[in-house]
C-alpha positions in Angstrom: -21.1 27.9 -1.3 -18.7 25.7 0.6 -20.4 22.9 -1.4 -19.8 24.5 -5.1 -16.0 25.1 -3.7 -15.2 21.9 -2.5 -16.9 20.4 -5.6 -14.3 22.8 -7.9 -11.9 21.5 -5.4 -11.9 18.1 -6.5 -12.6 18.5 -9.8 -9.5 20.5 -10.1 -7.9 18.0 -8.6 -9.0 15.4 -10.5 -7.6 17.1 -13.5 -4.1 17.6 -11.7 -3.7 13.8 -11.6 -5.0 12.8 -15.4 -2.6 15.6 -16.5 -0.1 13.9 -14.4 -0.6 10.4 -15.7 -1.1 11.1 -19.4 1.5 14.0 -19.2 4.2 13.2 -17.2 5.2 9.6 -18.7 7.0 6.7 -16.7 8.9 8.3 -13.9 12.7 8.3 -14.8 15.1 10.8 -14.1 15.1 13.0 -16.9 11.4 13.7 -15.0 11.7 13.4 -11.3 11.5 17.4 -11.1 8.2 17.6 -12.6 6.8 14.1 -10.6 7.9 16.4 -7.4 6.5 19.5 -8.3 3.3 17.1 -9.6 2.8 15.4 -6.3 3.5 18.7 -4.0 1.3 21.0 -6.1 -1.6 17.5 -5.7 -1.1 17.0 -2.2 -1.8 21.0 -1.6 -5.1 21.0 -3.4 -5.8 18.0 -1.7 -5.5 19.8 1.4 -7.6 22.6 0.4 -10.3 20.6 -0.8 -10.5 18.5 2.7 -10.4 21.6 4.3 -13.3 23.4 2.2 -15.4 20.3 2.4 -15.1 20.4 6.1 -17.8 22.8 5.9 -20.2 21.2 3.9 -23.7 19.9 4.9 -23.2 16.1 6.3 -25.5 14.8 3.2 -23.6 16.7 0.8 -20.1 16.0 2.4 -21.3 12.0 1.6 -22.0 12.5 -1.7 -19.4 14.9 -2.3 -16.7 12.0 -1.0 -18.4 9.6 -3.0 -18.6 11.6 -5.9 -15.1 12.9 -5.8 -13.9 9.4 -5.5 -15.3 8.4 -8.6 -13.8 11.4 -10.6 -10.2 10.8 -8.7 -10.6 7.3 -9.8 -11.5 8.1 -13.4 -8.3 10.9 -13.9 -6.3 8.1 -12.3 -7.0 5.5 -14.8 -6.3 8.1 -17.5 -2.8 5.9 -18.5 -0.9 3.1 -17.7 1.3 2.9 -14.8 3.4 5.4 -14.5 5.7 4.8 -11.6 6.2 1.0 -11.0 5.9 -1.7 -13.4 4.4 -3.8 -10.7 1.4 -5.1 -12.0 3.0 -6.2 -15.1 3.7 -9.3 -12.3 0.5 -8.9 -11.2 -1.2 -9.7 -14.9 2.0 -11.7 -15.8 1.4 -14.4 -12.3 -2.7 -14.4 -12.6 -1.6 -15.6 -17.1 0.3 -18.4 -15.1 -2.4 -19.2 -12.9 -4.7 -19.5 -15.5 -2.8 -22.4 -17.5 -2.8 -24.8 -14.5 0.5 -23.6 -13.2 2.2 -22.5 -10.0 3.4 -18.8 -10.1 6.0 -19.7 -7.8 7.3 -22.7 -10.0 8.7 -20.6 -13.1 10.8 -17.1 -13.5 8.8 -15.8 -16.5 12.1 -16.1 -18.9 11.0 -19.4 -17.9 11.8 -21.4 -21.7 9.1 -23.7 -20.4 6.6 -20.6 -20.4 7.1 -19.8 -24.2 4.0 -20.6 -25.6 1.7 -18.5 -22.7 3.9 -15.2 -23.3 0.9 -12.3 -24.7 3.0 -9.6 -26.7 1.9 -6.7 -24.8 4.4 -8.3 -21.9 6.8 -9.6 -24.1 8.1 -7.7 -26.6 10.8 -7.8 -30.1 14.3 -7.5 -29.1 16.0 -4.2 -30.1 19.6 -3.5 -29.7 18.5 0.2 -29.3 18.9 1.6 -25.9 16.6 4.2 -24.5 18.8 6.6 -22.2 15.4 8.3 -20.4 15.1 4.6 -18.1 17.7 4.5 -15.2 19.7 1.7 -16.0 20.3 0.0 -19.0 17.9 -1.3 -21.1 17.9 -2.7 -24.9 14.4 -2.3 -25.1 11.7 0.2 -26.9 8.7 2.4 -24.8 7.5 1.7 -21.6 9.2 -2.2 -22.3 11.7 -1.0 -19.2 13.5 -4.5 -18.2 15.2 -7.5 -20.3 15.4 -11.2 -19.8 17.1 -14.3 -21.3 15.2 -16.9 -22.5 16.1 -19.9 -19.8 17.2 -22.3 -23.4 17.4 -20.4 -26.6 19.1 -17.0 -24.7 17.2 -14.9 -26.3 16.5 -11.5 -25.5 13.4 -10.8 -24.3 11.9 -6.7 -24.0 9.2 -7.0 -20.5 7.6 -4.7 -18.2 7.8 -7.4 -15.7 10.5 -6.3 -13.0 13.0 -8.8 -12.1 12.0 -11.1 -15.2 15.1 -13.6 -14.3 13.7 -14.4 -10.5 10.1 -16.1 -9.6 7.2 -14.6 -7.9 7.4 -12.3 -4.4 3.9 -12.4 -3.5 2.1 -14.3 -1.1 -1.1 -16.9 -2.3 -4.1 -14.6 -1.5 -2.2 -11.9 -3.7 -1.7 -14.4 -6.2 -5.4 -15.7 -6.3 -6.1 -12.0 -6.6 -4.5 -11.8 -9.9 -5.7 -14.6 -11.4 -9.4 -13.5 -10.6 -8.5 -10.2 -11.8 -7.4 -12.0 -15.3 -9.8 -14.6 -15.1 -12.7 -12.4 -16.6 -10.6 -10.7 -19.0 -9.0 -11.6 -22.3 -5.2 -12.7 -22.5 -4.3 -9.5 -24.9 -6.0 -6.8 -21.9 -3.1 -5.4 -20.9 -3.0 -2.8 -17.5 -6.3 -1.7 -17.2 -8.0 -4.7 -15.3 -5.6 -4.3 -12.6 -6.6 -0.3 -12.7 -10.2 -1.0 -12.4 -10.2 -3.8 -9.7 -8.0 -1.1 -7.8 -10.4 1.6 -8.5 -13.2 -0.9 -7.7 -11.3 -1.9 -4.1 -10.5 1.8 -3.3 -14.4 2.7 -3.6 -15.4 -0.1 -1.3 -13.1 1.1 1.2 -15.0 4.7 0.6 -18.0 3.4 1.3 -16.8 1.1 4.2 -15.3 3.7 6.1 -18.3 6.1 5.1 -20.6 3.3 7.1 -18.1 3.0 10.0 -17.9 7.1 10.3 -22.0 7.1 10.1 -21.8 4.6 13.1 -19.7 6.5 15.1 -21.4 9.8 14.9 -18.9 11.5 12.8 -18.7 13.7 10.3 -18.5 11.9 6.7 -15.7 14.3 5.2 -13.3 12.4 7.3 -13.5 9.9 4.5 -12.0 12.2 1.8 -8.2 11.8 3.6 -8.2 8.2 1.5 -11.0 9.0 -1.0 -9.3 12.5 -2.2 -5.8 11.7 -1.1 -3.5 11.4 -4.2 -1.4 8.6 -2.7 -4.3 6.3 -3.1 -5.5 7.8 -6.6 -1.5 6.8 -8.0 -0.8 3.8 -6.0 -4.3 2.0 -5.8 -5.5 2.9 -9.3 -2.8 4.2 -11.8 0.0 1.9 -10.2 -2.9 -1.2 -9.3 -0.7 -2.0 -6.3 -2.2 -5.2 -4.3 -1.2 -3.2 -1.5 -5.0 -1.7 -1.5 -6.7 -4.9 -0.8 -4.3 -5.9 1.7 -5.5 -2.4 2.8 -9.1 -3.2 2.5 -9.0 -6.5 4.1 -7.0 -5.3 7.2 -9.3 -3.0 7.5 -12.0 -4.3 7.0 -10.5 -7.6 9.8 -10.1 -4.8 12.5 -13.7 -2.8 12.4 -14.8 -6.7 12.3 -13.4 -7.2 15.2 -14.0 -4.0 17.0 -17.9 -4.8 16.1 -18.4 -7.8 17.6 -17.5 -10.3 14.9 -13.9 -11.7 15.9 -13.9 -14.6 13.5 -15.2 -12.8 10.1 -12.6 -10.2 11.4 -10.0 -12.8 12.0 -10.6 -14.1 8.1 -10.2 -10.8 7.0 -6.8 -9.7 8.7 -5.4 -13.3 7.6 -6.6 -12.6 4.1 -5.2 -8.9 4.4 -1.5 -10.7 6.2 -1.3 -13.7 2.9 -2.0 -10.3 0.2 1.3 -8.5 2.1 3.0 -9.6 5.1 3.1 -6.2 6.5 -0.5 -6.3 7.5 0.1 -8.4 10.0 0.6 -5.7 12.9 -2.9 -5.0 12.4 -3.2 -8.1 15.1 -1.8 -6.3 17.8 -3.8 -3.6 19.0 -6.7 -5.2 18.3 -5.6 -8.0 21.5 -7.0 -6.4 24.4 -9.8 -8.8 24.3 -10.3 -12.2 24.2 -12.3 -11.8 20.9 -9.2 -10.0 19.7 -6.8 -13.7 20.1 -9.7 -15.3 18.5 -9.5 -13.8 15.5 -5.6 -14.0 15.8 -6.1 -17.7 16.2 -8.5 -17.8 12.9 -6.2 -15.4 10.8 -3.1 -17.8 11.4 -5.5 -21.0 10.8 -6.6 -19.0 7.3 -2.9 -17.8 6.5 -1.6 -21.3 6.6 -4.8 -22.8 4.4 -4.1 -20.2 1.7 -0.8 -21.5 1.5 -1.3 -25.4 1.1 -2.8 -25.5 -2.8 0.6 -23.6 -3.2 3.1 -25.8 -0.9 1.2 -29.1 -2.4 2.1 -27.7 -6.0 5.9 -26.2 -5.7 7.2 -26.9 -2.3 9.2 -25.0 -0.5 9.5 -22.6 -3.5 6.3 -20.7 -2.2 8.8 -18.6 -0.7 9.4 -17.3 -4.1 12.1 -13.9 -4.3 10.9 -13.1 -0.5 14.7 -13.8 0.8 15.9 -12.3 -2.3 13.8 -8.7 -1.9 14.5 -8.6 1.4 18.4 -8.9 1.1 18.3 -6.6 -2.1 15.9 -4.0 -0.1 19.2 -4.0 2.7 16.9 -5.6 5.6 18.9 -8.4 6.3 22.0 -6.9 6.5 20.8 -3.1 8.1 21.4 -0.9 5.7 17.8 -0.1 4.5 16.7 2.0 7.3 17.0 5.3 6.4 17.2 6.7 10.3 18.7 4.4 12.2 21.4 2.5 9.6 23.8 6.0 9.7 23.8 5.6 13.8 24.3 2.0 13.9 26.8 -0.3 12.1 25.3 -3.2 10.1 23.1 -5.6 12.1 22.8 -3.4 15.0 20.4 -1.6 13.0 18.4 -4.7 12.7 18.0 -4.8 16.0 17.6 -1.5 16.8 14.7 -1.5 14.8 12.8 -5.0 16.4 13.2 -2.9 19.6 11.4 0.1 18.0 8.7 -1.6 16.3 8.6 -4.2 20.1 8.0 -1.5 22.1 5.6 0.2 19.4 3.7 -2.6 20.0 3.8 -2.9 23.3 2.3 0.5 23.8 -0.2 0.1 20.9 -1.3 -2.9 22.7 -1.6 -0.7 26.3 -3.1 2.0 25.1 -6.0 0.3 22.7 -8.9 0.4 23.2 -10.8 -2.5 21.8 -14.1 -1.2 20.4 -12.0 1.7 19.2 -8.4 0.3 18.3 -8.0 2.4 15.3 -5.1 5.0 17.1 -3.6 2.3 18.3 -3.5 0.8 14.7 -2.2 4.2 13.1 0.6 4.4 15.8 1.9 1.2 15.3 1.7 1.4 11.5 3.1 4.9 11.7 6.2 3.5 14.0 6.8 0.7 12.3 7.1 2.6 8.8 9.3 5.1 10.7 11.2 2.5 12.0 11.7 0.4 8.7 11.4 3.2 6.2 10.0 1.8 3.3 11.1 3.5 0.0 7.5 2.8 -2.2 4.9 5.0 -1.0 2.5 2.1 -1.9 2.9 0.7 1.7 1.5 3.7 3.2 -2.0 2.8 1.7 -2.6 0.3 4.8 -1.9 3.4 7.2 -4.8 5.7 5.3 -7.9 3.8 6.5 -6.6 4.0 10.1 -5.4 7.7 10.0 -9.4 8.3 8.9 -11.3 6.3 11.5 -8.4 7.7 14.2 -9.0 11.4 12.8 -5.1 11.6 13.2 -4.8 13.6 10.0 -1.1 14.6 11.0 0.2 11.0 10.3 -0.7 11.6 6.4 2.6 13.9 6.2 4.5 10.0 7.0 2.6 8.9 3.5 3.9 12.2 1.8 7.2 11.6 2.8 7.3 8.0 1.0 5.9 9.1 -2.1 8.7 11.6 -2.1 11.2 9.7 -1.8 10.4 7.1 -4.3 10.8 10.4 -7.0 14.0 11.6 -6.0 15.4 9.0 -4.4 18.7 10.9 -2.1 18.6 9.3 1.2 19.7 12.1 2.8 16.9 14.1 1.1 14.9 11.0 2.4 15.8 11.5 6.1 14.9 15.3 6.1 11.1 14.7 4.6 10.7 11.7 7.8 12.4 14.1 10.0 9.5 16.5 9.2 7.2 14.8 9.0 7.7 12.8 12.7 7.8 16.9 13.3 4.9 17.4 12.4 3.0 14.7 13.8 4.5 15.6 17.6 3.8 19.0 17.3 -0.2 18.4 16.3 0.1 15.4 19.1 1.4 17.6 21.4 -1.3 20.5 20.2 -4.4 18.4 20.2 -3.8 16.4 23.1 -5.1 17.9 26.7 -3.2 17.1 30.2 -6.3 14.6 31.3 -5.3 12.4 28.0 -1.6 12.3 29.0 -2.8 11.0 32.1 -5.3 8.5 30.5 -2.8 6.8 28.5 0.0 6.8 31.3 -2.6 5.0 33.6 -3.5 2.5 30.4 -0.3 1.9 29.6 1.4 1.0 33.2 -1.6 -0.4 34.8 -2.3 -4.3 34.9 -4.0 -5.2 32.0 -6.8 -7.5 32.4 -8.4 -9.2 29.4 -11.9 -8.4 28.4 -14.3 -10.6 26.6 
């Protein structure tokens, strides 16, 4: 009976995902309430499905996790991106590179690139406003951005966000975009990145199942990734490159923990060169000498990946990164939802850096080098609480380590960030974060015996000696 109920639950979840992707349309102010309701319903069914899965026999549980991941992934493929247009930029950067050009050299509206613009990315100009989208726009349908050709000044309709600035993505991400686009025609729209995201997501599921099996833990834990609505939405439907960064970071940490520091360093370096934030995954691994070796390998690979782009583009390889940090409020301290109201301007930046530094030291001291998963969750989670990103795809980095550590309560942080994107209220976001923090603290206190607290205190304050 539990097997049947779990199968039914994951099918219901897939149906909810498919209905949302096919019927809610693109996220805009007119449907925000519907998106919030859809997300809460999906997460509630997800929780029920995982709870039921706990009572399924191990062998059947493994197959249910895999089958559910495939079904949910196919449901997430049932429509175009619905909360973000980032994958349009991914496709464009890939197309540009396949024409032998650096993605950092020209903005999408550059007249130099006029001859390679596909129709599906650059529509015909129109003077008709589209009121259902937030902000001013002059393009119909899902072409939600406008730009001007740098020479002719002709209006360009495109789903590429910020079409008048260069790309923001690091080299490994750019190589990924070029690889995915190299096997499809230029007329292929969003689906190549979505399929690629699904394949990476399934790869993470298989990898998590393998690690859980090696550790002697129940396979149902992998469903926290495989069946998570956030993964379906951000890895597949909206196909964020963060799923690649999360996959590489998880693989790197596992390899280092299992005694493969060079391969682990390569994976972690590639993860950092996909999205910079996975660099924090190195810290809990530094309790052994092989962790430092992996960090050295990762830094070298990070630099090597930049070399071809630096040679072709020079300092412009930074792309829009400085502008993005300024736009998001990270340079003046206004971004931090929890600390900015308490501390003015630059003081909030100092406080955030201090919080992250303390979390890094604690994670390093408490980490078990052979099983650093809980320390990874602690550091990544606290970093997100401090930085308070407003985009849920960042949480993809956290979820695999939640699976490996069994610290399911930290999923509350992912839900809080997902709600922030759909309901962009700073005050509401603070309450969601506080609620998530409350869940994490209460569950941690209830599940942790006194002996474990004493062990943590001993690890935190005793002298640290590096092991091989």
